[in-house]
N, C-alpha and C positions, 0 to 999 in steps of 0.2 A: 532645824525642823525640816522635815521632808515635804516637798510639794506634791500635791495630788495631780496626776496627769489623767487627762480624759481617756477612758478605756478604748474608745474608737481610735484615737490618735496613737495609743500605745500599740494597738493591733496593726495599724498601717506601718508603723516604724519597725516593729518586730516581725520580720518576714517569716519566721518559723511558725508563728501562730496563724498565718494566713494559709488557708487550704488552697492547693493548686487545682484549678478546675480546667480540664482539657475539654474542648468542644467535642461532641460525639463524632463529628465528621473526620477528626484526626485519629480516632481510635480504631485500630484494626480489630474487628470482632473475631474472625478466624483467619489466621494467615494461611495462605495456600500451602498444602503439603508438597514436598518435593516429589516430582514425578518418577515413575519407575524407569529403569534403564531402557526398556523398549520404547517408551514415549520419548525419552531423550534421544534415542537413536532415530526415531521418526522425525524429530525436530531437526536433527543433523541432516537427514535425508532431504527434507524440504529445503533447508538452507543450501545444500549442495546442488539440488535440482535447479533452484532459482539462480544461483551463481552460474551454473553451466549455461542456462538460457541467456543470461546477460552477457556472459563472455563470448558466446557464439555471436550474438548480436554485435559485439564490439569488433569481432573479426571481419564482419561483412561490411562492404562499402554500400552505403544507402543509395538507392536509385533516385536520380533527379526527377524521374517521371512520377514519383509518388507511389509506385507499385513495382513489383518485379524483383525486389532484392532477394527473395527466396531462391531465385535461380542460381545464386552464388553458392548455394548448398547442393546444387545438382538436381534440384526439383524442376519439373516442367512448368511452363507458363500456366496461368489460371484458365482452365477449360470453360468455366462459367462466363468469364469475360470474353473469351474467344467465341463462344456460341451465342451469347445473348447480347453482347455489346455493352452490358452494364457490369460493374464490379461486384464480386461476391461479398458477403458480410465480412470476410477476413482479408480482403484485398487491402494491401498497404500495412498490415500488421507488422510484418518483418521489417519493413522500411521504417515504420514508426519506432519499433524497438531499437533499430540501428541509430536513429537520430537521438533517441532518449539517452542511450548509454554514452553518447558523445557530448551530452549536456545541451543539445539543441532542443530544448523542451517545446518551444513554440512551433518548430518545424515538425516535431513528433506529433504534436496536437493537431496541426494543420493537415498532415498526411492522413492520419487515422485517429480520431479522438478516442475511440475505444482502445486502440493499441497503446496510446499514451496512458490511459487509466490502468491497463493490464501491466504495462511496464513498471508503473509506479507501485502496483500491488506486488509484483515480483520482487522489486527492490525492498519493500517493507517486509515481505514474507521471508526474504533472506535474513534480514536482521532479527526478525521474530523467531525464526527457526534456530538461528545461532544462539540467541539468548536462552531459548528453552534447552538446547543441547548442553550449554555450558552451565547454567544455573539450576536447571531442573524446575524452574518456576514457570507456570503456564502463562502464556500471553493471551490466550483466547478468552480470559475472564472479561475483557473489555467488550467482546461481542455478546456476552451474556447480558450485559446491561441494556444493550440496544436490541429491540426485537428485530428479527430478520426482515420483516416487511419494510423496515426503514432503510435497508441497504441492498436487498436482493431486487425488489421491484424497481428502485431507481437505476440499478445497474442494467437491468434488462431494458428499461426504457432508454437509457443512455446508449446501449448497443444498437437499438433500432434508430435512434437519431444519428448516431455515427455512420451507420450504413446509408441513411438518407443523405447525409452530407457527402459521403464518398460518391454516391451516384450523381448527385448534383454537381459536384466538382468535376467529375469525369465527363459528364455530358456537356458542361460548359467550358471545358478546357482549362480548368483552374488547378489541375493537379501538379503541375511542374513546380518544384520547390526552388 
């Protein structure tokens, strides 16, 4: 005589009868289309440009004064600093990049906080551009999720604070690394 099994228990034991439910968060509604060759070429251009900037920074010897590394490229001293006695908003950027590519992130941040952020963005943009060039999948979809006011305004505010830090450190003799 055959025993009667509870239908609920039979469903749990028999995995084929259980419907597989995937949470909506894991389901791709529309996968991004592969980009055109021109867009992929632009991604390669972004990657090559960022890599060039980072390689040039690697070739320069960072100045211990916290500014003036750009003179290694044959550029003149900062006229804004020479005329006013305070550093310009971009003073120390090249030095910051040179410290960043050497892995001295704290020195890079100390010398010019905005230079540290820009060097980090150049590093990320290199990998993002390379990913776009190789796979054809866009990376900028992440930026569509976040409204621009949440990253543009803070970056501008950060640039102003970085300049204020540079002026403060210069006037108080704190620039030497």
